[in-house]
Backbone as JSON, one array per atom type, in Angstrom:
{
  "sequence": "MADLEALQQVLGVSFNKISLLEQCLVHCSYLNENPDFPLSSNERLEFLGDAVLGLIVADKLYRDFPRLSEGEMTRLRAYLVRQETLAEVATSLKLGQHLYLGRGEGAGGGRARSSNLACALEAIIGAVFIDQGLAKTRKLVLRWLTPRLEEALLEEQGVDYKSRLQELVQASRHLTPVYRLVEMAGPDHARQFTVEAVVGEEVLGHGQGSSKQAAELEAARVALSNLSGSK",
  "N": [[-36.12, 55.27, 32.07], [-35.96, 57.95, 34.47], [-38.68, 58.68, 36.5], [-39.52, 61.73, 36.63], [-41.59, 63.42, 37.4], [-42.98, 62.03, 39.43], [-40.84, 61.92, 41.29], [-40.47, 64.62, 41.79], [-42.86, 65.1, 43.27], [-42.43, 63.51, 45.48], [-40.28, 64.82, 46.55], [-41.29, 67.27, 47.06], [-40.9, 69.55, 45.49], [-41.2, 71.64, 42.72], [-39.55, 71.88, 39.89], [-38.26, 74.63, 38.08], [-36.53, 74.36, 35.98], [-36.34, 71.46, 34.75], [-34.36, 69.8, 33.75], [-32.25, 70.18, 35.47], [-32.91, 68.67, 37.69], [-32.93, 66.02, 36.53], [-30.21, 65.84, 35.86], [-29.15, 65.52, 38.35], [-29.42, 62.85, 38.84], [-27.64, 61.45, 37.25], [-25.19, 59.15, 36.99], [-21.58, 58.82, 36.73], [-20.94, 56.43, 35.57], [-22.96, 55.82, 33.79], [-22.67, 57.63, 31.74], [-20.23, 56.75, 30.64], [-21.16, 54.53, 29.22], [-23.1, 55.66, 27.59], [-22.24, 57.96, 25.81], [-23.36, 59.96, 24.25], [-25.38, 61.04, 25.7], [-27.32, 63.9, 26.63], [-26.77, 65.31, 29.03], [-24.5, 66.19, 31.63], [-22.58, 64.36, 34.28], [-23.62, 64.04, 37.81], [-21.72, 65.27, 39.34], [-20.71, 67.84, 39.59], [-22.98, 69.3, 40.48], [-23.16, 67.96, 42.91], [-20.89, 68.76, 44.29], [-21.55, 71.51, 44.71], [-23.94, 71.23, 46.15], [-22.96, 69.99, 48.52], [-21.55, 72.02, 49.76], [-23.61, 73.87, 50.2], [-25.34, 72.42, 51.78], [-23.74, 72.03, 54.13], [-23.53, 74.77, 54.96], [-26.32, 75.32, 55.58], [-26.82, 73.44, 57.67], [-24.89, 74.34, 59.58], [-25.64, 76.92, 60.04], [-28.22, 76.42, 61.2], [-27.52, 75.12, 63.58], [-26.05, 77.03, 64.86], [-27.77, 79.16, 65.26], [-30.07, 78.18, 66.51], [-29.15, 76.73, 68.79], [-27.64, 78.06, 71.03], [-26.12, 77.38, 73.27], [-24.45, 75.46, 72.72], [-21.19, 74.35, 72.25], [-18.21, 75.08, 70.16], [-17.01, 72.74, 69.48], [-18.94, 70.82, 70.02], [-20.94, 71.58, 68.1], [-19.51, 71.09, 65.79], [-19.23, 68.29, 65.85], [-21.92, 67.55, 65.65], [-22.65, 68.61, 63.22], [-20.93, 67.07, 61.5], [-22.11, 64.56, 61.88], [-24.64, 64.86, 60.71], [-24.14, 65.56, 58.08], [-22.74, 63.36, 57.12], [-22.0, 60.48, 55.0], [-23.51, 58.2, 55.54], [-25.75, 59.22, 56.88], [-26.99, 60.86, 54.98], [-27.42, 58.95, 52.98], [-29.38, 57.47, 54.24], [-31.51, 59.25, 54.21], [-31.86, 59.62, 51.44], [-32.65, 57.03, 50.84], [-35.17, 56.87, 52.03], [-36.56, 58.53, 50.43], [-36.63, 57.08, 48.18], [-34.72, 57.33, 46.27], [-32.87, 55.84, 44.89], [-34.13, 54.23, 42.96], [-34.5, 55.93, 40.84], [-32.0, 56.56, 39.67], [-29.55, 57.07, 37.07], [-27.64, 54.66, 35.87], [-24.75, 52.86, 34.86], [-24.63, 49.69, 33.27], [-23.0, 47.71, 34.56], [-22.62, 48.92, 37.12], [-25.19, 49.22, 38.01], [-26.03, 46.38, 38.13], [-24.27, 45.58, 40.05], [-25.31, 46.37, 42.53], [-25.62, 49.12, 42.69], [-27.69, 50.81, 42.97], [-28.44, 50.85, 45.55], [-26.21, 51.62, 46.92], [-24.41, 53.38, 49.37], [-22.73, 55.55, 48.79], [-23.46, 56.43, 46.2], [-26.15, 57.15, 46.59], [-25.97, 59.14, 48.55], [-24.47, 61.05, 47.1], [-26.21, 61.7, 45.05], [-28.24, 62.85, 46.4], [-27.02, 65.06, 47.61], [-26.46, 66.37, 45.26], [-29.09, 66.99, 44.39], [-29.65, 68.86, 46.42], [-27.94, 70.85, 45.67], [-29.06, 71.44, 43.17], [-31.66, 72.36, 43.75], [-31.02, 74.67, 45.1], [-29.94, 76.3, 43.05], [-32.16, 76.38, 41.36], [-34.33, 77.25, 42.97], [-33.43, 78.88, 45.12], [-31.99, 79.83, 48.29], [-33.69, 79.87, 50.59], [-35.87, 78.07, 50.07], [-34.36, 75.85, 49.7], [-33.19, 75.5, 52.26], [-35.45, 74.94, 53.73], [-36.25, 72.48, 52.74], [-34.01, 70.82, 53.31], [-33.87, 70.9, 56.1], [-36.27, 69.76, 56.79], [-35.72, 67.16, 55.98], [-33.59, 66.58, 57.73], [-34.15, 67.17, 60.37], [-35.35, 65.21, 62.08], [-33.12, 63.46, 62.42], [-31.35, 65.26, 63.61], [-32.59, 65.65, 66.15], [-32.28, 63.17, 67.38], [-29.5, 62.97, 67.23], [-28.71, 65.1, 69.0], [-29.65, 64.22, 71.48], [-28.0, 62.0, 71.84], [-25.53, 63.29, 71.81], [-25.73, 64.83, 74.17], [-25.61, 62.91, 75.91], [-27.81, 61.76, 77.32], [-29.86, 59.37, 78.36], [-32.9, 58.86, 78.63], [-34.71, 56.84, 78.64], [-33.38, 54.65, 79.7], [-32.86, 55.61, 82.28], [-35.47, 55.96, 83.27], [-36.41, 53.38, 83.25], [-34.7, 52.08, 85.16], [-35.52, 53.52, 87.47], [-38.24, 52.82, 87.62], [-38.22, 50.14, 87.77], [-36.86, 49.73, 90.15], [-38.61, 50.89, 92.08], [-41.22, 50.0, 91.51], [-41.02, 47.49, 90.47], [-41.53, 46.95, 87.84], [-41.48, 47.17, 84.2], [-41.15, 49.83, 81.95], [-43.3, 50.49, 79.2], [-43.58, 51.46, 75.78], [-46.0, 53.02, 74.02], [-47.28, 53.46, 70.85], [-49.26, 56.17, 70.0], [-50.18, 57.91, 67.99], [-49.59, 58.45, 64.52], [-48.86, 60.84, 62.36], [-49.09, 62.87, 59.34], [-47.3, 63.18, 56.14], [-45.23, 60.61, 54.42], [-42.67, 61.68, 54.23], [-42.5, 63.42, 56.26], [-43.22, 62.66, 58.92], [-44.9, 62.63, 62.12], [-44.72, 61.64, 65.3], [-46.5, 60.29, 68.03], [-46.14, 59.13, 71.27], [-46.68, 57.28, 74.19], [-45.56, 56.72, 77.51], [-45.87, 53.86, 79.4], [-46.54, 52.37, 82.48], [-47.42, 49.52, 83.89], [-50.7, 49.94, 84.2], [-50.74, 52.62, 84.1], [-50.31, 55.72, 82.54], [-47.55, 57.48, 82.21], [-46.29, 59.56, 80.84], [-46.3, 61.6, 77.93], [-44.99, 61.94, 74.56], [-43.7, 63.63, 71.76], [-42.29, 63.51, 68.42], [-40.11, 63.62, 65.47], [-39.41, 61.15, 64.72], [-40.04, 57.69, 65.77], [-38.19, 56.93, 67.75], [-37.28, 59.34, 68.83], [-39.6, 60.38, 69.87], [-40.23, 58.45, 71.81], [-38.11, 58.87, 73.64], [-38.7, 61.41, 74.4], [-41.15, 60.96, 75.7], [-40.24, 59.4, 77.82], [-38.68, 61.24, 79.14], [-40.53, 63.13, 79.97], [-42.02, 61.47, 81.6], [-40.22, 60.9, 83.65], [-39.91, 63.44, 84.74], [-42.51, 63.91, 85.69], [-42.7, 61.84, 87.64], [-40.82, 62.76, 89.41], [-41.93, 65.13, 90.22], [-44.14, 64.26, 91.56], [-43.25, 63.3, 93.97]],
  "CA": [[-35.8, 56.63, 32.41], [-36.35, 58.31, 35.76], [-39.98, 59.35, 36.56], [-39.15, 62.94, 37.3], [-42.8, 63.91, 38.0], [-43.19, 61.29, 40.75], [-39.82, 62.28, 42.13], [-40.77, 65.96, 42.35], [-43.9, 64.96, 44.26], [-41.81, 62.99, 46.79], [-39.32, 65.84, 47.15], [-42.02, 68.46, 47.41], [-40.29, 70.62, 44.77], [-41.53, 71.65, 41.34], [-38.43, 72.6, 39.26], [-38.46, 75.46, 36.89], [-35.61, 73.74, 34.97], [-36.4, 70.06, 35.09], [-33.06, 69.15, 33.43], [-31.38, 70.19, 36.67], [-33.24, 67.47, 38.52], [-32.48, 64.97, 35.78], [-28.83, 65.82, 35.98], [-28.82, 65.03, 39.75], [-29.45, 61.43, 38.84], [-26.74, 60.8, 36.29], [-23.92, 58.66, 37.6], [-20.52, 58.78, 35.65], [-20.82, 55.06, 34.81], [-23.98, 55.91, 32.74], [-22.11, 58.38, 30.69], [-19.26, 55.89, 29.99], [-21.81, 53.7, 28.28], [-23.94, 56.5, 26.8], [-21.44, 59.16, 25.64], [-24.25, 60.96, 23.56], [-26.37, 61.61, 26.56], [-27.15, 65.33, 26.57], [-26.42, 65.92, 30.31], [-23.23, 65.66, 32.23], [-22.77, 63.71, 35.54], [-24.12, 64.93, 38.9], [-20.64, 65.5, 40.26], [-20.61, 69.32, 39.94], [-24.11, 69.67, 41.39], [-22.89, 67.37, 44.28], [-19.97, 69.68, 44.88], [-22.21, 72.73, 45.18], [-24.82, 70.74, 47.26], [-22.2, 69.69, 49.71], [-21.29, 73.31, 50.4], [-24.94, 74.46, 50.59], [-25.81, 71.55, 52.97], [-22.88, 72.42, 55.27], [-24.02, 76.08, 55.41], [-27.57, 75.21, 56.21], [-26.68, 72.8, 58.91], [-24.08, 75.16, 60.55], [-26.58, 78.01, 60.48], [-29.23, 75.84, 62.12], [-26.98, 74.77, 64.86], [-25.58, 78.29, 65.44], [-28.94, 80.03, 65.51], [-31.03, 77.45, 67.45], [-28.56, 76.16, 69.93], [-26.64, 78.98, 71.44], [-25.37, 76.85, 74.37], [-23.53, 74.43, 72.13], [-19.8, 74.79, 72.01], [-17.78, 74.85, 68.83], [-16.74, 71.27, 69.33], [-20.32, 70.12, 69.88], [-21.55, 71.88, 66.83], [-18.72, 70.38, 64.8], [-19.55, 66.85, 65.85], [-23.27, 67.36, 65.23], [-22.67, 68.81, 61.82], [-20.31, 65.9, 60.89], [-23.08, 63.45, 61.9], [-25.76, 65.22, 59.88], [-23.76, 65.59, 56.63], [-22.0, 62.22, 56.73], [-22.55, 59.74, 53.92], [-24.53, 57.26, 56.07], [-27.03, 59.93, 57.2], [-27.62, 61.33, 53.71], [-28.04, 57.78, 52.26], [-30.71, 57.09, 54.92], [-32.55, 60.17, 53.69], [-32.09, 59.21, 50.08], [-33.41, 55.76, 50.75], [-36.56, 57.18, 52.4], [-37.14, 59.26, 49.22], [-36.65, 56.01, 47.08], [-33.95, 57.97, 45.21], [-32.13, 54.81, 44.07], [-34.82, 53.73, 41.73], [-34.43, 56.94, 39.71], [-30.67, 56.82, 39.23], [-29.08, 56.65, 35.71], [-26.4, 53.96, 36.18], [-24.2, 51.91, 33.86], [-25.14, 48.32, 33.46], [-22.21, 47.03, 35.61], [-22.92, 49.61, 38.36], [-26.63, 48.71, 38.44], [-25.97, 45.02, 38.51], [-23.5, 45.4, 41.27], [-25.92, 46.98, 43.68], [-25.42, 50.59, 42.75], [-28.9, 51.68, 43.39], [-28.51, 50.86, 47.14], [-24.9, 51.95, 47.41], [-24.52, 54.62, 50.09], [-22.01, 56.6, 48.08], [-24.35, 56.87, 45.03], [-27.34, 57.78, 47.18], [-25.61, 60.45, 49.22], [-23.98, 61.99, 46.08], [-27.39, 62.14, 44.34], [-29.04, 63.79, 47.39], [-26.22, 66.35, 47.59], [-26.69, 66.98, 43.87], [-30.39, 67.64, 44.48], [-29.55, 70.06, 47.2], [-27.33, 71.97, 44.76], [-29.97, 71.85, 42.02], [-32.72, 73.11, 44.32], [-30.41, 75.95, 45.41], [-29.83, 76.97, 41.76], [-33.48, 76.57, 40.77], [-35.3, 77.79, 43.85], [-32.89, 79.74, 46.1], [-31.59, 79.35, 49.57], [-34.79, 79.75, 51.5], [-36.52, 76.8, 49.72], [-33.44, 74.7, 49.89], [-33.09, 75.34, 53.65], [-36.69, 74.31, 54.24], [-36.19, 71.14, 52.35], [-32.96, 70.15, 53.99], [-34.28, 70.86, 57.5], [-37.42, 68.77, 56.79], [-35.13, 65.84, 55.93], [-32.54, 66.27, 58.74], [-34.53, 67.49, 61.78], [-35.41, 63.95, 62.95], [-31.81, 63.04, 62.8], [-30.76, 66.19, 64.62], [-33.1, 65.41, 67.48], [-31.66, 61.94, 67.92], [-28.07, 63.35, 67.5], [-28.66, 66.08, 70.14], [-29.85, 63.36, 72.72], [-26.79, 61.26, 71.91], [-24.48, 64.27, 72.22], [-25.89, 65.25, 75.49], [-25.43, 61.76, 76.83], [-28.99, 61.61, 78.05], [-30.62, 58.25, 77.94], [-34.09, 59.02, 79.55], [-35.41, 55.54, 78.71], [-32.62, 53.72, 80.71], [-33.09, 56.26, 83.64], [-36.88, 55.67, 83.66], [-36.51, 51.85, 83.52], [-34.02, 51.84, 86.49], [-36.23, 54.03, 88.55], [-39.43, 52.18, 87.8], [-37.94, 48.7, 88.24], [-36.51, 49.76, 91.59], [-39.71, 51.31, 92.9], [-42.47, 49.27, 91.26], [-40.73, 46.1, 89.95], [-42.17, 46.9, 86.5], [-40.77, 47.72, 83.07], [-41.94, 50.77, 81.13], [-43.63, 50.16, 77.82], [-43.77, 52.71, 75.0], [-47.13, 52.74, 73.07], [-47.54, 54.49, 69.75], [-50.59, 56.68, 70.09], [-50.56, 58.51, 66.68], [-48.55, 58.69, 63.5], [-49.52, 61.69, 61.46], [-48.2, 63.45, 58.39], [-46.92, 62.44, 55.03], [-44.0, 59.76, 54.65], [-41.38, 62.39, 54.45], [-42.6, 64.47, 57.35], [-43.98, 62.04, 59.89], [-44.94, 63.12, 63.42], [-45.08, 60.47, 66.15], [-46.93, 60.56, 69.44], [-45.9, 58.03, 72.01], [-46.98, 57.43, 75.6], [-44.84, 55.82, 78.35], [-46.83, 53.23, 80.23], [-46.15, 51.4, 83.52], [-48.63, 48.78, 84.35], [-51.86, 50.52, 83.49], [-50.62, 53.98, 84.17], [-49.59, 56.48, 81.51], [-46.64, 58.42, 82.99], [-45.8, 60.68, 80.09], [-46.51, 61.56, 76.43], [-43.84, 62.53, 73.84], [-43.87, 63.67, 70.27], [-41.06, 63.59, 67.73], [-40.16, 63.32, 64.06], [-39.2, 59.73, 64.66], [-40.54, 57.0, 66.84], [-37.29, 56.93, 68.81], [-37.26, 60.66, 69.53], [-40.89, 60.44, 70.62], [-40.15, 57.58, 73.01], [-37.21, 59.54, 74.58], [-39.34, 62.58, 74.98], [-42.1, 60.49, 76.66], [-39.48, 58.98, 79.0], [-38.14, 62.46, 79.81], [-41.74, 63.7, 80.67], [-42.43, 60.52, 82.66], [-39.31, 61.19, 84.73], [-40.33, 64.73, 85.34], [-43.8, 63.65, 86.4], [-42.43, 61.08, 88.78], [-39.98, 63.63, 90.36], [-42.88, 66.08, 90.68], [-45.13, 63.59, 92.45], [-42.62, 62.9, 95.25]],
  "C": [[-36.4, 57.03, 33.74], [-37.86, 58.93, 35.61], [-39.84, 60.64, 37.34], [-40.43, 63.63, 37.96], [-43.08, 63.28, 39.34], [-42.08, 61.69, 41.67], [-40.06, 63.66, 42.69], [-41.85, 65.94, 43.36], [-43.36, 64.47, 45.66], [-40.97, 64.09, 47.41], [-40.09, 67.09, 47.62], [-41.52, 69.7, 46.74], [-40.79, 70.5, 43.39], [-40.51, 72.55, 40.62], [-38.86, 73.41, 38.12], [-37.65, 74.92, 35.75], [-35.59, 72.32, 35.29], [-35.17, 69.31, 34.71], [-32.17, 69.2, 34.54], [-31.67, 69.0, 37.49], [-32.78, 66.2, 37.88], [-30.94, 64.7, 35.94], [-28.33, 65.24, 37.3], [-28.71, 63.46, 39.79], [-28.49, 60.65, 38.05], [-25.35, 60.51, 36.94], [-22.89, 58.58, 36.44], [-20.48, 57.52, 34.91], [-21.91, 55.05, 33.64], [-23.39, 56.58, 31.61], [-21.03, 57.57, 29.94], [-19.93, 55.03, 28.91], [-22.76, 54.45, 27.38], [-23.34, 57.88, 26.63], [-22.27, 60.27, 24.99], [-25.29, 61.51, 24.54], [-26.21, 63.07, 26.71], [-26.71, 65.99, 27.88], [-25.18, 65.38, 30.88], [-23.64, 64.95, 33.6], [-23.33, 64.63, 36.65], [-23.03, 65.37, 39.78], [-20.42, 67.02, 40.64], [-21.73, 69.82, 40.77], [-23.8, 69.06, 42.87], [-21.86, 68.24, 44.91], [-20.6, 70.94, 45.48], [-23.15, 72.25, 46.3], [-24.16, 70.49, 48.51], [-21.91, 70.93, 50.44], [-22.55, 73.98, 51.0], [-25.41, 73.68, 51.87], [-25.0, 71.9, 54.18], [-23.24, 73.79, 55.79], [-25.3, 76.03, 56.16], [-27.56, 74.59, 57.56], [-26.04, 73.66, 60.05], [-24.9, 76.28, 61.03], [-27.58, 77.65, 61.46], [-28.63, 75.63, 63.55], [-26.5, 76.08, 65.63], [-26.75, 79.15, 66.03], [-29.81, 79.45, 66.63], [-30.45, 76.83, 68.67], [-27.34, 76.89, 70.46], [-25.72, 78.45, 72.62], [-24.32, 75.78, 73.91], [-22.16, 75.15, 71.96], [-19.4, 74.56, 70.6], [-17.55, 73.37, 68.51], [-18.02, 70.5, 69.23], [-20.94, 70.44, 68.6], [-20.82, 71.14, 65.71], [-19.07, 68.92, 64.7], [-21.0, 66.6, 65.36], [-23.39, 67.6, 63.68], [-22.07, 67.63, 61.1], [-21.32, 64.73, 60.83], [-24.15, 63.64, 60.89], [-25.39, 65.19, 58.47], [-22.91, 64.4, 56.18], [-22.76, 61.41, 55.72], [-23.7, 58.85, 54.39], [-25.88, 57.94, 56.28], [-27.71, 60.35, 55.91], [-28.13, 60.06, 52.92], [-29.26, 57.3, 52.89], [-31.78, 58.01, 54.34], [-32.94, 59.77, 52.24], [-32.92, 57.89, 49.92], [-34.88, 55.98, 51.03], [-37.23, 57.86, 51.35], [-37.13, 58.27, 48.05], [-35.82, 56.65, 45.94], [-33.23, 56.91, 44.28], [-32.71, 54.29, 42.85], [-34.82, 54.66, 40.5], [-33.05, 57.18, 39.15], [-30.34, 56.37, 37.78], [-27.77, 55.97, 36.03], [-26.0, 53.12, 34.93], [-24.68, 50.55, 34.17], [-24.35, 47.63, 34.67], [-22.49, 47.68, 37.0], [-24.3, 49.16, 38.9], [-26.65, 47.34, 38.86], [-25.22, 44.73, 39.74], [-24.11, 46.05, 42.55], [-25.88, 48.51, 43.8], [-26.55, 51.43, 43.23], [-29.14, 51.75, 44.98], [-27.16, 51.27, 47.69], [-24.98, 53.34, 48.09], [-23.88, 55.76, 49.38], [-22.82, 57.24, 46.97], [-25.52, 57.67, 45.57], [-27.01, 59.18, 47.8], [-25.13, 61.44, 48.24], [-25.31, 62.5, 45.34], [-28.19, 63.14, 45.21], [-28.33, 65.14, 47.47], [-26.45, 67.15, 46.35], [-28.04, 67.65, 43.85], [-30.44, 68.86, 45.28], [-29.06, 71.29, 46.4], [-28.22, 72.4, 43.71], [-31.09, 72.68, 42.59], [-32.26, 74.62, 44.64], [-30.34, 76.79, 44.09], [-31.21, 77.36, 41.29], [-34.41, 77.35, 41.65], [-34.77, 78.81, 44.84], [-32.62, 79.09, 47.39], [-32.71, 79.0, 50.5], [-35.53, 78.38, 51.31], [-35.64, 75.65, 49.96], [-33.29, 74.39, 51.43], [-34.29, 74.62, 54.23], [-36.68, 72.87, 53.89], [-35.12, 70.27, 53.16], [-33.36, 69.96, 55.47], [-35.47, 69.91, 57.65], [-36.77, 67.3, 56.76], [-34.24, 65.5, 57.19], [-33.04, 66.51, 60.16], [-34.74, 66.24, 62.57], [-34.12, 63.44, 63.3], [-31.13, 63.93, 63.74], [-31.28, 65.93, 66.0], [-32.47, 64.21, 68.13], [-30.15, 62.25, 68.18], [-27.86, 64.16, 68.76], [-28.68, 65.21, 71.42], [-28.54, 62.63, 72.91], [-25.64, 62.16, 72.36], [-24.5, 64.61, 73.56], [-25.67, 64.08, 76.52], [-26.59, 61.41, 77.65], [-29.79, 60.41, 77.48], [-31.89, 58.15, 78.91], [-34.74, 57.63, 79.7], [-34.76, 54.6, 79.73], [-32.87, 54.28, 82.11], [-34.45, 55.82, 84.12], [-36.99, 54.2, 83.99], [-35.85, 51.54, 84.82], [-34.88, 52.26, 87.56], [-37.5, 53.19, 88.77], [-39.25, 50.67, 88.31], [-37.64, 48.66, 89.72], [-37.68, 50.05, 92.54], [-41.0, 50.51, 92.75], [-42.17, 47.84, 90.77], [-41.4, 45.89, 88.56], [-41.26, 47.48, 85.47], [-41.57, 48.59, 82.28], [-42.19, 50.18, 79.73], [-43.97, 51.37, 77.01], [-44.86, 52.34, 73.95], [-47.26, 53.88, 72.1], [-48.96, 54.86, 69.75], [-51.1, 57.17, 68.72], [-49.36, 58.62, 65.83], [-49.24, 59.52, 62.43], [-48.54, 62.33, 60.46], [-47.85, 62.54, 57.2], [-45.53, 61.56, 55.29], [-42.74, 60.58, 54.95], [-41.34, 63.37, 55.53], [-43.49, 63.86, 58.49], [-43.86, 62.64, 61.3], [-45.48, 62.04, 64.29], [-45.43, 60.92, 67.48], [-46.88, 59.22, 70.16], [-46.2, 58.27, 73.47], [-46.11, 56.32, 76.36], [-45.73, 55.27, 79.45], [-46.15, 52.3, 81.26], [-47.33, 50.73, 84.07], [-49.84, 49.34, 83.52], [-51.88, 52.02, 83.48], [-49.83, 54.63, 83.12], [-48.85, 57.64, 82.27], [-46.19, 59.6, 82.22], [-46.13, 60.43, 78.6], [-45.32, 62.27, 75.75], [-44.13, 62.55, 72.38], [-42.44, 63.95, 69.67], [-41.23, 63.3, 66.25], [-39.79, 61.92, 63.79], [-39.72, 59.07, 65.95], [-39.48, 57.02, 68.12], [-37.19, 58.23, 69.6], [-38.48, 60.86, 70.33], [-40.82, 59.65, 71.95], [-39.12, 58.28, 74.03], [-37.88, 60.69, 75.16], [-40.46, 62.1, 76.09], [-41.4, 59.99, 77.89], [-39.04, 60.18, 79.82], [-39.41, 63.06, 80.7], [-42.16, 62.78, 81.83], [-41.42, 60.69, 83.91], [-39.58, 62.45, 85.5], [-41.56, 64.65, 86.25], [-43.6, 62.93, 87.69], [-41.71, 61.88, 89.88], [-41.01, 64.62, 91.01], [-43.9, 65.56, 91.79], [-44.57, 63.16, 93.81], [-42.93, 63.9, 96.3]]
}
């Protein structure tokens, strides 16, 4: 059976109604083999969680990025709520090991299947919304998705600061920038990375982000700004 106490610690949520969390983990294949199980599958909670997730992401994009067009917001929302992104989050939470699966589904790799992981995560979002309200759910969702949003924004804007910096430095100094991890702080589910962009022995810029990639991009951006200002 799922270790609900351990899962609550990973999620950072203490449920008032613990059966809601357990229901999030129940795949329909498990009920086919265990018809007397007292809980239904996670499908209804997944339906609710999908709607709540879409609202939270849309609200975040609308409020925090007033210069984005409707098309840009639509593309970013689609990226953040897609199955692959949600499965990545679920994997980081080790959600697969807690799922209630039928024997065939489990033996067939169901604990690592993207659709199962994404559905369970959406069900958890729905369950937290019911149990804790929108504010708590919003905090949880944004903690999971902010690192992905940072990367998606850079991709949407078409800005590759690392490539720009490499081209500039290779042309002027015949060197290649190196990105050095300075610090990694915070718990597993909310890491904060600090990276410096180094050319030769000179540190050209520092960057922070919720992922190593985002921190490197920020360090490259700062390095480019510093190089432009030194001319």
